C-alpha positions as CSV (number, residue, x, y, z in Angstrom):
1,M,-112.7,-23.0,33.9
2,E,-112.0,-19.9,35.6
3,Y,-111.4,-16.7,34.8
4,S,-109.5,-13.8,37.5
5,Y,-110.6,-9.9,36.7
6,R,-107.1,-9.1,35.2
7,D,-108.3,-11.4,32.2
8,C,-111.5,-9.7,30.9
9,G,-109.7,-7.0,28.8
10,E,-111.7,-5.8,25.8
11,A,-111.9,-5.1,21.8
12,I,-114.4,-4.2,19.3
13,S,-114.4,-4.3,15.2
14,I,-116.0,-3.8,11.1
15,E,-115.7,-2.9,7.7
16,S,-115.3,-0.5,4.7
17,F,-118.0,1.7,3.1
18,P,-117.7,4.5,0.0
19,T,-118.0,7.8,0.9
20,K,-120.0,9.2,-2.4
21,L,-123.2,9.6,-1.7
22,D,-124.1,9.5,-5.7
23,K,-121.9,6.4,-6.3
24,A,-123.8,2.9,-6.1
25,V,-123.5,2.0,-2.7
26,K,-122.1,-1.3,-0.9
27,A,-124.3,-3.3,0.7
28,V,-123.8,-2.3,4.3
29,E,-123.9,-5.2,6.7
30,S,-127.4,-5.7,8.3
31,Y,-127.9,-7.2,11.8
32,P,-131.5,-5.4,13.2
33,M,-131.7,-6.1,17.0
34,N,-134.3,-9.0,17.5
35,G,-137.7,-8.6,16.9
36,G,-140.8,-9.9,18.4
37,H,-141.9,-9.7,22.2
38,G,-139.8,-12.5,23.2
39,P,-137.6,-13.7,26.2
40,A,-134.3,-12.7,24.0
41,S,-136.2,-9.9,22.1
42,Y,-134.8,-6.5,22.0
43,S,-137.9,-5.2,23.1
44,L,-137.5,-7.0,26.4
45,N,-133.7,-6.2,26.5
46,S,-133.1,-2.8,26.1
47,H,-133.4,-1.4,29.9
48,Y,-130.0,0.3,30.0
49,Q,-130.8,1.8,26.3
50,G,-133.8,3.0,28.1
51,E,-131.7,4.4,30.5
52,G,-130.0,7.0,28.4
53,V,-133.0,7.7,26.4
54,N,-135.0,9.3,29.2
55,A,-131.6,10.8,30.5
56,A,-131.5,12.8,27.2
57,K,-134.7,13.9,27.4
58,Q,-134.1,17.0,28.8
59,L,-131.0,18.3,26.9
60,I,-133.6,17.3,24.1
61,S,-136.4,19.8,25.6
62,E,-133.7,22.5,26.3
63,A,-132.5,22.3,22.8
64,I,-135.8,22.9,21.1
65,D,-136.4,25.5,23.3
66,K,-133.3,27.5,22.9
67,H,-132.0,26.7,19.8
68,S,-135.3,25.7,17.5
69,C,-135.4,28.3,14.3
70,L,-138.4,30.5,15.1
71,K,-138.7,31.6,11.4
72,L,-138.8,27.7,10.7
73,L,-141.5,27.3,13.2
74,S,-143.5,29.9,12.5
75,S,-143.6,29.2,9.1
76,S,-143.6,25.6,8.5
77,K,-147.1,24.1,8.6
78,A,-145.6,20.4,9.3
79,Y,-142.8,19.3,11.5
80,H,-141.1,16.1,10.6
81,V,-139.2,14.5,13.1
82,A,-136.9,11.4,11.9
83,D,-135.5,8.5,14.8
84,L,-132.6,6.6,13.0
85,G,-132.2,3.6,13.9
86,C,-135.3,3.1,15.9
87,S,-135.4,-0.6,16.0
88,V,-138.9,-2.1,17.7
89,G,-139.4,0.1,20.7
90,P,-140.3,0.9,23.6
91,N,-137.0,2.9,23.5
92,T,-137.8,5.1,20.2
93,F,-141.7,5.5,21.1
94,S,-140.7,7.8,24.2
95,V,-138.5,10.1,22.3
96,V,-140.7,11.2,19.5
97,Q,-143.4,11.6,22.7
98,N,-140.6,14.1,23.7
99,I,-139.4,15.6,20.6
100,I,-143.3,16.2,19.9
101,G,-144.4,17.8,23.0
102,S,-141.2,20.0,23.4
103,V,-142.1,21.2,20.1
104,E,-145.8,22.1,21.3
105,H,-144.6,23.9,24.0
106,K,-142.0,26.2,22.2
107,L,-145.2,27.2,19.5
108,L,-147.5,28.1,22.6
109,S,-144.6,30.6,23.3
110,L,-145.0,32.0,19.5
111,Q,-147.6,34.1,19.2
112,D,-148.3,34.1,15.7
113,R,-148.8,30.6,15.7
114,S,-152.4,31.1,17.1
115,S,-153.9,30.5,13.8
116,N,-151.6,27.9,12.3
117,V,-151.5,24.4,13.4
118,M,-148.3,22.1,13.2
119,D,-149.2,18.7,12.0
120,F,-145.9,16.0,13.1
121,Q,-144.6,13.7,11.1
122,V,-142.4,10.7,12.1
123,S,-140.4,8.9,10.1
124,F,-138.9,5.4,12.1
125,N,-135.9,4.2,10.1
126,D,-133.4,1.0,10.6
127,H,-132.4,-1.8,8.7
128,V,-134.5,-3.3,6.0
129,A,-134.4,-6.6,8.7
130,N,-135.9,-5.2,11.1
131,D,-139.1,-6.1,12.8
132,F,-141.4,-3.6,11.5
133,N,-144.0,-5.4,11.9
134,T,-143.5,-5.4,16.0
135,L,-142.7,-1.7,16.1
136,F,-146.0,-0.6,14.4
137,I,-148.1,-3.1,16.0
138,S,-146.8,-1.4,18.7
139,L,-147.3,2.0,18.5
140,P,-149.4,4.1,20.3
141,S,-152.9,4.4,19.7
142,K,-154.2,6.4,22.6
143,G,-152.7,10.6,22.4
144,R,-150.4,10.0,19.7
145,R,-150.3,12.9,18.0
146,Y,-148.7,12.3,14.4
147,F,-148.0,10.6,11.7
148,A,-146.1,7.6,11.8
149,A,-143.9,5.9,8.7
150,G,-141.3,3.4,8.3
151,V,-138.6,4.3,6.5
152,P,-136.0,0.9,5.6
153,G,-132.5,1.5,5.0
154,S,-128.9,2.0,6.3
155,F,-128.7,5.6,8.0
156,H,-125.2,5.3,6.2
157,G,-126.6,6.2,2.4
158,R,-129.5,8.8,1.8
159,L,-133.4,8.3,3.3
160,F,-135.0,11.4,2.9
161,P,-135.6,13.7,-0.1
162,R,-133.5,16.7,0.1
163,Q,-134.6,19.6,2.9
164,S,-137.4,17.7,4.2
165,L,-136.5,16.9,7.9
166,H,-136.5,19.4,11.0
167,F,-135.3,17.2,14.1
168,V,-133.2,13.8,13.6
169,H,-132.6,11.5,16.5
170,S,-130.7,8.8,17.1
171,S,-129.5,6.5,19.9
172,Y,-126.9,4.2,20.8
173,A,-126.7,3.6,16.2
174,V,-124.5,5.6,15.0
175,H,-121.5,3.8,17.0
176,W,-122.3,0.9,14.6
177,L,-120.3,0.7,12.0
178,S,-121.2,-0.5,8.3
179,Q,-119.1,-3.4,7.9
180,V,-116.4,-4.8,9.8
181,P,-112.6,-3.3,8.2
182,G,-111.2,-6.5,6.6
183,E,-107.8,-6.3,8.0
184,L,-109.3,-7.6,11.1
185,S,-109.6,-11.1,9.6
186,D,-106.7,-11.2,7.6
187,E,-104.2,-13.6,9.4
188,T,-101.3,-11.3,7.5
189,S,-102.7,-7.9,8.6
190,P,-101.0,-5.8,10.8
191,A,-104.6,-5.6,12.4
192,W,-105.1,-9.5,12.5
193,N,-108.0,-9.4,15.4
194,E,-107.4,-13.3,17.1
195,G,-108.8,-13.5,20.4
196,K,-110.6,-9.9,20.4
197,I,-113.7,-9.8,19.0
198,M,-113.8,-5.2,19.1
199,S,-111.4,-2.9,19.5
200,I,-111.1,-1.9,23.4
201,G,-107.9,-3.1,24.7
202,A,-106.9,-4.3,21.2
203,K,-103.5,-3.9,19.9
204,S,-103.0,0.1,18.3
205,E,-103.7,-1.4,14.1
206,V,-106.7,-2.8,15.5
207,Q,-107.8,0.6,16.3
208,E,-106.9,2.4,14.1
209,A,-108.9,0.5,11.7
210,Y,-111.8,0.3,13.8
211,A,-111.3,4.5,13.6
212,A,-110.8,4.9,10.2
213,Q,-114.0,3.2,9.0
214,F,-115.8,5.1,11.9
215,A,-115.0,8.2,10.0
216,K,-115.8,6.7,7.3
217,D,-119.0,6.0,8.0
218,I,-119.9,9.4,10.1
219,E,-118.3,11.4,7.2
220,T,-121.2,9.5,4.6
221,F,-124.0,9.8,7.4
222,L,-123.3,13.7,8.4
223,E,-123.5,14.2,4.2
224,A,-126.8,12.3,3.8
225,R,-128.1,14.3,6.6
226,A,-126.8,17.6,5.2
227,A,-129.0,16.9,2.2
228,E,-132.1,15.9,4.5
229,V,-132.0,18.4,6.8
230,V,-133.6,21.9,6.4
231,D,-131.3,24.5,7.3
232,G,-131.9,25.6,10.8
233,G,-132.8,22.3,11.9
234,L,-131.2,19.9,14.7
235,M,-129.7,16.6,15.1
236,A,-129.5,14.8,18.3
237,L,-127.5,12.0,19.4
238,T,-126.7,9.6,22.0
239,L,-123.8,7.3,21.9
240,P,-121.6,5.4,23.9
241,Y,-118.1,7.0,24.0
242,S,-114.5,6.8,25.7
243,K,-112.3,9.3,28.0
244,S,-109.5,6.7,28.2
245,S,-108.6,3.2,27.2
246,I,-109.1,2.4,30.6
247,H,-112.4,4.6,31.3
248,V,-114.1,1.9,28.3
249,Q,-112.6,-1.0,29.9
250,Q,-114.7,-0.2,32.6
251,A,-117.8,0.3,31.1
252,L,-120.7,-2.2,31.4
253,F,-121.4,-3.2,27.9
254,S,-117.4,-3.4,27.4
255,R,-117.1,-6.2,30.3
256,L,-120.6,-7.9,29.0
257,F,-119.0,-7.9,25.7
258,R,-115.2,-9.1,27.1
259,I,-117.8,-12.5,28.6
260,L,-118.8,-13.2,25.1
261,E,-115.2,-12.9,23.4
262,L,-114.3,-15.7,26.9
263,T,-117.7,-17.8,25.6
264,L,-116.2,-18.0,22.2
265,I,-112.9,-18.8,23.0
266,D,-113.5,-21.7,25.5
267,M,-116.3,-23.4,22.7
268,A,-113.6,-23.4,20.3
269,A,-111.0,-24.8,22.9
270,E,-113.3,-27.3,23.0
271,A,-114.4,-27.9,19.8
272,R,-117.9,-26.9,19.8
273,L,-117.0,-24.0,17.4
274,D,-114.6,-23.5,14.6
275,E,-111.3,-22.0,15.9
276,V,-111.0,-20.3,12.4
277,K,-113.8,-18.6,12.7
278,V,-113.7,-17.7,16.4
279,N,-110.6,-15.7,15.2
280,S,-111.9,-14.0,12.5
281,F,-115.1,-13.1,14.3
282,N,-115.1,-9.2,15.5
283,L,-118.2,-6.9,16.2
284,P,-119.5,-4.2,13.5
285,C,-119.1,-1.7,16.7
286,Y,-116.4,1.2,17.5
287,I,-116.5,3.5,20.8
288,P,-115.5,6.6,19.4
289,Y,-114.1,9.8,21.8
290,A,-115.5,13.1,22.1
291,E,-112.6,14.8,20.6
292,E,-113.1,12.1,17.0
293,I,-116.5,13.2,16.9
294,Q,-115.9,16.9,17.0
295,K,-113.1,16.8,14.6
296,L,-115.6,14.5,12.2
297,V,-118.1,16.9,12.3
298,E,-116.2,20.2,11.8
299,R,-114.9,18.3,9.0
300,N,-117.5,17.9,7.4
301,G,-119.0,21.5,8.0
302,S,-122.5,21.2,7.5
303,F,-123.4,21.4,11.1
304,S,-122.9,23.3,14.1
305,I,-122.0,21.8,17.3
306,E,-124.5,23.0,19.9
307,K,-123.9,20.9,22.4
308,I,-121.0,18.2,23.4
309,Q,-121.2,16.6,26.6
310,P,-121.3,13.5,28.6
311,L,-124.9,11.6,29.5
312,T,-124.4,10.6,32.9
313,S,-127.5,8.2,33.0
314,A,-129.8,6.9,35.7
315,T,-127.7,3.3,35.8
316,K,-126.1,3.5,38.5
317,G,-125.3,0.6,39.9
318,F,-126.5,-1.5,37.0
319,G,-124.0,-4.1,36.6
320,A,-124.5,-5.4,40.3
321,R,-128.4,-5.9,40.0
322,L,-128.0,-8.3,37.1
323,D,-127.8,-12.0,37.3
324,A,-125.9,-14.3,34.6
325,R,-129.2,-14.8,32.2
326,Q,-129.9,-11.3,32.4
327,C,-126.3,-10.6,31.4
328,S,-126.4,-12.8,28.3
329,L,-130.1,-11.6,27.1
330,M,-128.7,-7.9,27.1
331,V,-125.9,-8.9,24.3
332,R,-128.5,-11.7,22.6
333,A,-131.3,-9.5,22.1
334,P,-128.5,-6.7,19.7
335,M,-126.1,-9.4,18.6
336,E,-127.6,-12.8,17.9
337,G,-128.2,-11.8,13.9
338,I,-124.4,-10.8,13.4
339,I,-123.4,-14.4,15.9
340,T,-126.3,-16.3,13.6
341,Q,-125.0,-15.5,10.4
342,Y,-121.7,-15.9,11.1
343,F,-121.7,-19.1,13.0
344,S,-124.8,-20.4,11.9
345,E,-128.7,-20.6,13.8
346,E,-127.8,-24.4,15.1
347,A,-125.0,-23.3,17.4
348,I,-127.2,-19.6,18.9
349,D,-128.0,-21.8,21.8
350,E,-125.6,-23.6,23.3
351,I,-123.5,-20.3,22.8
352,F,-125.6,-18.1,25.2
353,E,-126.2,-21.3,27.4
354,R,-122.2,-21.0,27.8
355,Y,-122.5,-17.4,28.3
356,V,-124.5,-18.1,30.9
357,E,-122.0,-20.3,33.0
358,I,-119.2,-17.9,32.1
359,A,-121.1,-15.0,33.3
360,E,-121.8,-16.5,36.7
361,E,-118.6,-16.8,37.2
362,N,-117.6,-13.6,36.6
363,L,-120.6,-11.6,38.2
364,E,-118.3,-9.5,40.7
365,F,-116.2,-8.3,37.4
366,I,-119.5,-7.5,36.0
367,A,-120.8,-5.4,39.1
368,Q,-117.5,-4.3,39.2
369,S,-118.3,-2.3,35.7
370,S,-118.5,1.7,36.1
371,A,-120.7,3.0,38.9
372,L,-122.4,5.8,36.8
373,T,-121.8,5.1,33.0
374,E,-121.1,7.6,31.1
375,D,-122.3,8.2,27.2
376,L,-122.1,11.2,25.4
377,F,-125.3,13.2,24.0
378,V,-124.1,15.2,20.8
379,L,-126.3,18.4,19.3
380,L,-126.0,19.3,16.0
381,K,-127.9,22.3,13.8
382,R,-128.1,22.9,10.3
383,K,-125.9,25.5,8.8
384,A,-127.7,27.6,6.3
């Protein structure tokens, strides 16, 4: 079975979540990254995300230097950092090391800090099913200058006491939705997303359903953080974004997920997977426009936007360096939990073996993904 490049469009999807923090919260769909250190683990297959983390380091350091509240720094005995959607490492450790090093550098410039030693507390957050054992076994012991804690739970709701966080970080996480919009898997709905697993390249009704769910989720995210972050505290977010429908379809992650679409469709045609299930399967991810982020932050009103800009990571030619097996692992590491729960554990190996076959036939399509993959860096400051 051959696949031409013109066949490889894309799409994404997800479900509904309440906006009031004080109400009982519906169970959020929880699909953690693959734990452990095995061949399909996230820790061994998150180099792409790591490039984005590295690209954001200088911007985070500059943010701490230019936008930190000096009164807050000079009066605080402890500085509390939270990394939301931390997974299992190693990227999260690199992030917090950079944040703490930047704060320490800033403190050196404050003359009145010479007699006041700052402690650092880092809270690593992810879903309750995250592999926290692997995370903390991997925790750096040599040279670590912070107290560490795990905070399980969805960042779509409250996680921390009021006014307790000084710096919040999240990379490649807030584009994950709390749930797949229900209308995407309803055959009678205009947003029925048959033949697609995402919003990219899908019809307008599907994209609108995704966008509406993303707006709800960002609102609950910002409401929760507004309660938890101290006045003058900072929040740095890195996430994939869309400049246009063509731009997002050229991105490497879009093309890798298009191969997954083709894999599922292929297996359904051969009765290796239930066709009804394949047609109703959607991923809980949404790639927003920068303007959407800006409007949602402004509508919330609790944070000022200090910086919002494209983040060009060092992934030039990344797609061209991948073989079919590596492509499958890049998708399997974050998505195995979702696919397993939907199709069954017995099917997972066959799905990704077929993925390798189809990726092999489409390596040129993958290699021709955007030479420079742009993500979005957003720096917010809690208003007083």
